[in-house]
LUMLUMTOR-512814 format. One record per residue: residue in three letters; x, y, z of N, C-alpha, C in turn. Coordinates in steps of 0.001 Angstrom, whole numbers, plus 524288, in hexadecimal, padded with zeros to 5 digits. Layout:
LUMLUMTOR-512814
ALAXYZXYZXYZ
...
//
This chain:
LUMLUMTOR-512814
MET35839CF081EF05E357A2CF52AEED1C3525BCF7B1EEE3D
GLU35258CFCCEEEEDA34D86CFFA5EEFFB34A26CFFDCEEB14
LEU3451DCFE96EEBC234187CFEA7EE75933FD2D043DEE629
PRO33EC3D057DEE12B33CD6D0AB7EDFDC33759D0B79EE209
PRO335C0D1058EE2F133079D1145EE4E932C6FD0F85EE0E7
PRO327CDD0DFCEE2A9323CAD0C52EDEEE32215D10D9EDB7D
ALA3207FD0F84ED6B931ED9D1397ED30F319EFD1661ED4F0
CYS316ABD1397ED7DE311ADD15C7ED99731125D150BEDF7C
PRO313DBD1840EE29E31388D1798EE84A30E16D18DAEEA58
LEU30CD9D1692EEEB7307C8D1748EF12D3075ED1CCEEF36D
ALA302CAD1F2DEF2D2301C7D243DEF54930067D2354EFAFE
SER3037AD2586EFE7F30271D24D8F04172FEEFD2917F0644
GLU2FE90D2D70F03752FB31D31BDF052B2F9DDD3517F0076
VAL2F514D3718F005A2F33FD3A42EFBF32F035D3EE2EFE21
ARG2F10BD4372EFBCD2EDECD47FCEFD492ECAFD4B24EF864
PRO2E847D4DEFEF86C2E6CAD50F7EF3C72EAC2D553AEF2A3
TRP2EB60D5662EEDB52EEB4D5AC3EEC1E2EC3ED5FD0EEDFD
SER2EF6FD635CEEFE02ED75D682EEF2382ECC5D6C9DEEE4F
GLY2ED5BD6B87EE9402ECBDD6F9AEE55B2E72AD719FEE512
GLN2E68BD763EEE3082E171D78C0EE2B12DFC3D7933EDCF9
GLY2DAADD79DDEDC312D8ABD7ACEED6F82D7C9D75C8ED3F1
PRO2D642D7636ECEF72D537D7194ECBC62DA25D6E62ECAF5
LEU2D96BD693DECA872DDF3D65D6EC9FA2E051D6633EC48B
LEU2DD0BD6593EC0862DEFAD6605EBB2D2DE13D6B94EB93E
ILE2E21BD6DF4EB71D2E1BDD7346EB5302E2F1D7354EAF5A
GLU2E22DD77C2EACF32E297D7825EA7472E814D76CFEA555
PRO2E874D7504EA0672ED90D737EE9E4F2F192D77E3E9E9D
VAL2F668D7659E9F9C2FAB7D7A06E9F4A2FBC5D7B21E9989
LEU2FC92D8012E98382FD7FD817AE92C530271D7ED0E90D1
THR301EED7BEBE8C7F3066DD7952E8A2E30750D7B78E84B1
THR30BDDD7A77E829C30D27D7C90E7D7D30A4AD7990E7934
ALA309EED7BEFE74B430730D797EE7054309C9D746FE6EA3
SER30EC8D73E1E6FE53119BD6F2BE6E4C31128D6ABDE7249
SER30E51D6BA1E768730DD3D678EE7A7730B64D62AEE7824
ALA30CFAD5E2CE7A2030B64D593AE77D2305B4D57F4E78E3
GLY30350D5537E751E2FE1BD5319E75DB2FA21D5732E7771
TYR2F72FD5609E7BA22F324D5999E7D852F490D5BB1E82EB
SER2F9A1D5C85E83CE2FB6BD5E55E88EB2F907D6392E8A6A
SER2F7B3D66D2E86942F56FD6BECE87C52EFF5D6B7DE8A0A
ARG2EDA2D66C9E89EF2E865D6602E8BEF2E863D637BE915D
LEU2ECF7D6272E938B2ED4BD5FD6E989F2ECAED63BEE9D16
LYS2E9B5D6229EA10A2E935D654DEA5C32ED4AD6385EA9C1
THR2EECBD672BEAD1A2F288D660EEB1332EFEFD6708EB678
THR2F2F0D6703EBAAB2F0DDD6816EBFDF2F3DCD6CAEEC231
PRO2F1D1D6F1AEC6502F4BFD735AEC8D12FA0DD719FECAEB
ALA2FAB2D6C8CECBD22FFAAD6A87ECDDD30344D6892EC98D
GLY3019DD68DFEC4B0304DCD670BEC0643024FD629DEBD60
TRP30539D6055EB9CB3032FD5C2EEB677302C3D571BEB991
PRO2FE1ED54A4EB99C2FD5AD4FEBEBCCF2FF22D4AF4EBA06
HIS3043AD4AA6EB90930654D45E5EB6AE30A92D43B0EBA35
ARG30C31D3EE0EB90D31032D3C40EBC2131405D3978EB884
LYS318A4D386AEBA8C31C75D3563EB78E31AE6D2FA7EB749
GLN31825D2DC1EBB4E3160ED2878EBB2D310E0D2875EBE24
TRP30D7FD24CCEBCAA3083DD2499EBED03073AD1F3CEC138
CYS30444D1F4AEC57A30292D1A7CEC8012FCA2D1A33EC77E
VAL2FAB3D15EDEC5532F532D157EEC3DC2F2BBD10C1EC679
TRP2EE44D119BEC8E82EB17D0D70ECB2C2E634D0CC8EC7D5
VAL2E50CD07F8EC6472E059D06C1EC33D2DCD3D035CEC698
GLU2D7DCD04C8EC6E32D42AD01DAECA212D437CFC17EC8AD
PRO2D4E2CF8A6ECC782D506CF306ECB4B2CFB9CF11CEC94F
VAL2CFE1CECC8EC67E2CB12CEA6EEC4792CAB1CE4D4EC663
THR2C5F8CE2D1EC6732C51ACDD74EC8122C5DACD9CCEC374
THR2C73BCD4F2EC4962C808CD116EC0722C3B1CCD06EC048
GLN2BFFFCCD6EEC3E72BBC0CC9A0EC41E2B6A3CCC69EC552
GLY2B25BCC9A8EC4282AD3BCCBAAEC58D2AAD9CCF03EC14B
PRO2A600CD0D6EC23C2A340CD405EBE5A2A638CD911EBD2E
GLY2A6A3CDA4CEB8362A933CDF21EB69F2AF14CDEE1EB657
ALA2B15DCDA53EB7B02B70FCD9FCEB7C82B969CDAFFEB267
ILE2B6F8CD8E9EAE5B2B93DCD985EA91C2B940CDF3AEA76B
TRP2B52ECE22AEA9092B4ECCE7AEEA7822B8F0CEADEEAA90
GLN2B9BFCE972EAF7E2BDD0CEC0FEB27F2C332CEB09EB01D
GLN2C40ECE631EAE792C91ECE4E1EAC2A2C9FFCE7BCEA704
ARG2C5E6CE84BEA3EA2C66FCEB33E9EFD2C7A2CF0F2EA010
TRP2C516CF318EA4122C654CF87BEA5A32CC19CF8E3EA71B
HIS2CDE1CF532EAA442D34BCF543EAC192D71CCF4B7EA78F
GLN2D5FDCF143EA3E92D966CF089E9F5F2D9D1CF586E9C25
ALA2D565CF83DE9B7B2D568CFD0DE986B2D891D014BE9B26
VAL2D7EFD01C9EA0472DAE4D05AAEA33D2E0BAD0466EA307
GLN2E212CFF6DEA3932E793CFDE0EA3622E9F3CFEF2E9E05
ALA2E6E0CFE34E99E82E8D6CFF56E94A42EA15D051FE940B
ALA2E69ED0870E96162E792D0E16E95D22EC57D0F94E990F
LEU2ECD8D0D44E9DAD2F172D0E4EEA0E62F673D0CA0E9E24
GLY2F637D0829E9B782FACBD0654E989B2FC81D0A32E9474
THR2F8C1D0CBCE91F42FA0AD10AFE8E012FCE3D1548E907D
TRP2FB05D170DE94FC2FDA9D1B56E97B2302EDD19A4E99DA
GLN3036FD14A9E9B4B30872D12C2E9D5630CBCD12DCE993D
ASP30B49D12FAE944630F37D138EE902D31197D1905E902B
GLN30EF7D1CBCE92D2310B0D222CE92D23129AD2408E9827
LEU310D5D217CE9C5F311E6D2352EA1A83135AD1EBEEA537
PRO3168CD1FB4EA93931761D1BB2EAD3E31280D1B51EB0B1
ILE30FA7D1701EB04430AD1D1629EB33330B53D1105EB621
HIS30A3FD1132EBB3A30A88D0C96EBE813050ED0B4DEC083
LEU30373D066FEBFF92FE74D04BAEC20C2FF2BD0316EC7B9
VAL2FB9FD04D4ECB0F2FBFBD03A3ED0A12F6EBD011CED270
THR2F735CFE5AED6C92F29CCFBA8ED8E62F03ECFE7DEDD8F
GLU2F2B4D02BDEDF482F0BBD05B9EE3BC2EFB8D0B5CEE20A
PRO2EAF8D0D54EE2DF2E9C9D12B5EE14F2ED68D16C9EE3B5
LEU2EF58D15E3EE8702F2BDD19B9EEAFA2F828D1A18EE870
ARG2F945D16B2EE4C32FE25D1717EE1C82FD57D19E8EDC91
ALA2F88ED1B53EDB552F740D1D10ED6072F6B5D22F6ED58B
HIS2F7D7D24E1ED0D22F694D2A35ECF392F1ACD2A4BECBD0
VAL2F049D25CEEC9A32EBABD2551EC64C2E886D20A6EC82C
LEU2E37DD217EEC9132DFE4D1D59ECAA92DBE7D1C9EEC653
VAL2DBACD17F7EC40F2D7FAD16D7EBFD32D382D1392EC20F
GLU2CEC7D15ADEC1D52CA45D1321EC4332C64AD1190EC011
ARG2C3C9D0D1CEC1002BFF0D0AF4EBD582BA7BD0CE3EBEE0
ARG2B930D1189EBD2A2B3F2D1396EBE2F2B2B8D1815EBA7C
ARG2ADAED18C5EB9982ABF5D1CF0EB6222AC7DD222FEB8EB
PRO2AEB4D2617EB6562AF1ED2B38EB8D42A9B9D2D8EEB9D4
PRO2A91FD3088EBE082A424D3331EBEED2A32FD374FEBABF
LEU29E4FD38DDEBA3729CF9D3CE8EB66B2A009D41E5EB794
LEU2A1A9D4487EB3772A454D4987EB3EE2A16DD4D64EB07D
ASN29F37D5170EB2D529BF6D552DEAFF42978ED5267EAD0E
ASN2954DD4E79EAFC9290ECD4B67EADAA29271D4837EA8DD
ARG29767D4738EA82C29939D4426EA3B429C0CD3F48EA5A4
ALA29AF7D3AF2EA30229D7AD3602EA4652A28DD3564EA149
SER2A623D3251EA35D2AB03D311CEA09E2ACBFD2BADEA235
ASN2B01BD295CE9F022B218D241CEA0112B73BD2426EA310
GLY2B999D28B4EA3942BE86D290DEA6632BF71D2E89EA86B
ARG2C26AD2ED1EAC9A2C3C1D33F7EAEC62C8A8D3364EB20E
ALA2CBE1D377BEB2052D08DD37B2EB5472D007D3C4CEB901
LEU2D0E9D3B51EBE032D03CD3F40EC21C2D578D4028EC4C9
LEU2D755D44FEEC48C2DC85D4652EC6822DC3BD48C8ECBF0
GLN2DFC6D470EECF5D2E0C0D499AED45B2E6A4D4A8BED4CA
LEU2E816D4E7CED7CC2ED88D4F0CED9712EDB3D4E0DEDF48
ARG2F195D4AFCEE0EB2F1F9D4985EE66E2F7A0D49E7EE83F
GLU2F848D4B24EED2D2FD5ED4AC9EEFAE2FDBCD4554EF211
VAL3019CD425CEF067301FDD3CD9EF1C83073ED3BBCEF44E
ARG30710D38BCEF86A30BDED3718EFB1330D23D3182EF977
ARG3118DD30D3EF6EF3137ED2BACEF5633193AD2B5BEF6EE
ASP31AB3D2705EF94032027D2649EFAE532236D2AF8EFDF0
GLN31F0DD2CDEF01A33208FD3116F053A3212CD3660F0293
ARG31F2AD36FDEFDDB31F91D3C03EFB2D31A30D3D9EEF939
TRP31937D42C0EF97331466D44F3EF75E31559D4701EF1D7
SER3118CD463FEEE77311E1D4886EE93E30C5BD49AAEE747
LEU30C03D4D13EE38630709D4E60EE11830641D4ACAEDC70
GLU301E0D47FCEDC61300DFD4418ED8512FB6DD44C9ED5FB
PRO2FAD0D4359ED1092F58CD42D1ECEE72F340D3D91ED07B
LEU2EE35D3D8EED16E2EB4DD38A8ED1FC2E6B5D3910ECE3F
VAL2E649D354FECABA2E220D3565EC6D62DED2D307EEC75E
THR2D9BDD3145EC8062D60BD2CF6EC8022D397D2CABEC298
VAL2D43BD283AEC00F2D233D276BEBAC02CD89D23BFEBB13
LEU2C90CD259DEB9722C443D2281EB9762C338D209DEB3EE
ILE2C2F6D1B79EB3312C206D1926EAE142BD2CD15B7EAE71
SER2B92DD170DEAB802B452D1410EABAA2B518D0EB2EA934
PRO2B30AD0A8EEABB82B35BD0556EA9582AF31D0473EA535
GLY2AB6DD07D5EA4BF2A707D06F5EA12C2A820D08AFE9BA1
GLN2AC86D06E6E99652AE06D0849E94112B036D0379E915C
ALA2B0A1D03C0E8C342B37ACFFB6E895D2B932CFFDBE8B0B
GLN2BBE3CFB70E8A7B2C141CFB1CE8C6E2C4DACFF0FE89CC
THR2C441CFFD5E84B42C79AD03B1E82162C651D0934E83EA
ALA2C15ED0A32E85232BFE5D0F58E871C2C22DD103EE8C89
ILE2C239D0C32E8FD02C4ADD0CACE94FB2CA7CD0DE3E945F
GLN2CD0BD0B40E90B52D29CD0C38E8FE22D38FD11CEE8E0B
ALA2D05BD13AFE8A662D103D1907E88752CFDFD1D00E8CBF
THR2CBC2D1C0FE8FD32CA88D1F88E94332CEFED1F9FE981F
SER2D125D1B06E99512D581D1AB1E9CFF2DA4BD1D8EE9AF2
LEU2DB71D1CE2E95EA2DFF3D1F82E939F2DF67D256CE9430
HIS2DAB4D276BE933B2D9A9D2D0CE93932DA27D2EF4E9937
GLU2D769D2C64E9CD42D758D2E3EEA23B2DCABD2D90EA4E1
LEU2DF78D297DEA3932E4BFD28DFEA5B62E862D2D24EA3AD
GLY2E774D2F04E9EF12EA7AD3371E9D012E9DFD3831EA083
HIS2E500D3932EA22D2E43ED3D65EA5FE2E73CD3C2EEAB04
ALA2E6A6D3765EACE52E926D35EEEB1D82EF09D36D0EB1B5
PHE2F176D35E3EAD3A2F719D366DEACC12F8BDD3BFDEAB5B
GLY2F51DD3FBAEABDA2F683D4542EAB7A2F463D4834EA6DB
LEU2F1E3D4594EA3282EFD3D4842E9E812EA5BD4A53E9FB0
TRP2EA2DD4E94EA2B42E527D50D2EA44B2E353D54BEEA034
GLY2E165D52A5E9BFE2DF6ED55BDE97AB2DDB5D5209E936C
HIS2DBB7D542CE8F242D9CBD50E6E8AE72DBFAD52BBE85AB
SER2DCD5D4EF5E824E2DE72D5008E7CF42D9A5D513DE79A3
ASP2DA7ED5445E75942D643D555DE71D82D6A1D51DAE6D0C
HIS2D9DDD4DBBE6D492DA54D49FFE68FC2D7D1D44D7E6A9C
ALA2D431D42F0E67792D136D3E43E68E42D49CD3963E6958
GLY2D915D3938E66C22DC61D349AE66E42DFE4D3439E6B9F
ASP2DFD5D3827E6F052E312D3818E73B52E031D356DE7828
ALA2E317D32CFE7B932E0A9D303DE800F2DE07D3422E83AF
LEU2E014D38E6E83DA2DDDFD3CF5E873C2DA3DD409BE8438
ALA2D7DED3EA8E80102D42DD41D9E7D0B2CFB4D43A0E8080
VAL2CDCED4858E7F782C9A4D4A8AE82AC2C499D4776E8222
LYS2C3EED44D7E7DB92BF36D41CBE7CC82C0B4D3CB0E7A2B
ALA2BEA0D3863E7C232BFD5D3349E79E52BD91D32D0E746E
GLY2C091D3088E70DD2BEB8D2FB5E6B912BBD8D2A8BE6B0F
ALA2BA69D2944E66402B77ED2473E65472BADDD1F9FE6636
VAL2C001D2018E65642C398D1BB8E66212C6B5D1C9BE6B27
PRO2C686D1906E6EEF2C974D19C2E73CD2CF52D1A5DE72CA
VAL2D1BCD1E0CE756D2D75FD1EE7E75072DA10D1B8BE7924
LEU2DD21D17C7E77652DF97D13FFE7AEB2E57ED14A4E7B4C
GLU2E7AAD184AE785D2ED49D194CE787E2EE37D1F2AE78EE
LEU2F2B8D2099E7AED2F426D2616E7B422F600D2804E75F3
SER2F40AD2C74E746E2F5AAD2EC8E6F762FAF1D3178E7023
PRO2FD9AD32D0E6BDB30265D35DFE6C593018DD3AFCE6F4B
ARG2FCF0D3D66E6EAF2FBD5D423BE718F2FB50D412DE776A
ASP2F8CDD3CD5E78DC2F883D3B6AE7E682FDFFD3AC4E80A5
GLN30148D37F3E7DD630689D36DFE7FC0309CDD3BD9E8016
ALA30943D3F45E7C3D30C3DD4427E7C5130A73D47ACE80CA
THR3055ED47C7E81D13035AD4AFDE861730544D48E5E8B52
LEU3052DD43BBE8BFA30719D415FE90D130CE1D428AE9191
LYS30FEAD421EE8D6B3158AD433FE8DC73165FD48E9E8F6C
TRP3135BD4C80E8D20313C3D5205E8E9D31282D52B5E9462
LEU30E49D502FE963030CBAD50AEE9BA931105D4EBEE9F47
GLN3135FD4A45E9E0631765D4803EA16431C40D4B78EA1C0
GLU31CDED4F09E9E1032154D529CE9E2C32042D5782EA162
GLN31B5DD583BEA320319FCD5CCAEA64431B13D5BB9EAC07
PRO31BF3D5FE5EAF1931CBCD5F0FEB4B9317C6D5CEBEB734
GLY31873D5976EBAF7313F8D5717EBD8E311F1D5A6CEC20A
LEU30F41D57FAEC59F30D1FD5ABEECA2031187D5D44ECD3A
THR3109FD620BECF00314F8D6545ED0D231679D646BED675
GLN3133FD61DCED990314ABD610EEDF0C318BCD5CC9EDF6D
ALA31D70D5E31EE0EA321B9D5A61EE1263210FD56CEEE5CD
ASP32344D5219EE5563233CD4E73EE9BD32605D50F1EEE69
GLN323C2D5017EF2F932614D520BEF7D032687D4D95EFBB0
PRO32ACAD4D41EFEA032B17D4940F02BA326A6D49FBF06A9
SER32475D45B5F084A32032D460AF0C0A32229D47DDF1154
THR31F2DD4B6CF13C03207BD4D3BF18F931D19D4A9AF1D15
GLN319BED46E1F1B4731646D4453F1EDE3189BD3F0FF2082
PRO3173ED3D3EF252A3196AD3843F27093174CD33B7F23F2
//
């Protein structure tokens, strides 16, 4: 019996997206009845950067030597946040970066406008060849600083992974995982508004470049 294709096939070739102008553009006007904070989400010139399923690579950690326990705590917090998103989305963990749409790295983000942060998500659009076909895909690098309390790492991961999975915007409610500003109590679960916004996003058309058979050898 023929086996089904893997959920996260290896990228055999990658090239930059040829689109012009800024990657993230202003929110598309939505109706007043739109769910959650969907009216605050930014899109791209190629469409909404979401997927039906996601492949995620998390930077491995050491189990021995100096700093091992702190690396493991970082990893546990990131995995907890991923588990929360897995309740809402098909997410597959992979061991090879070339199979991933999201790369989670254990490092402090560089200063942005002279301001420090504990987490950041960086979006690219790429044309990727997998299983002899080219398609337009998002690639998101998520930087999560290890220099935080474990619950803070989990809350930071939950927030930045929300961006990675297509929620490129912020809520104005402090109790939401995608709140524009972290509150005094770390948010470790998705609020009903987070879930409603994600559901709305998943119902929108994705990136507009359709898969094409490869013409290259």
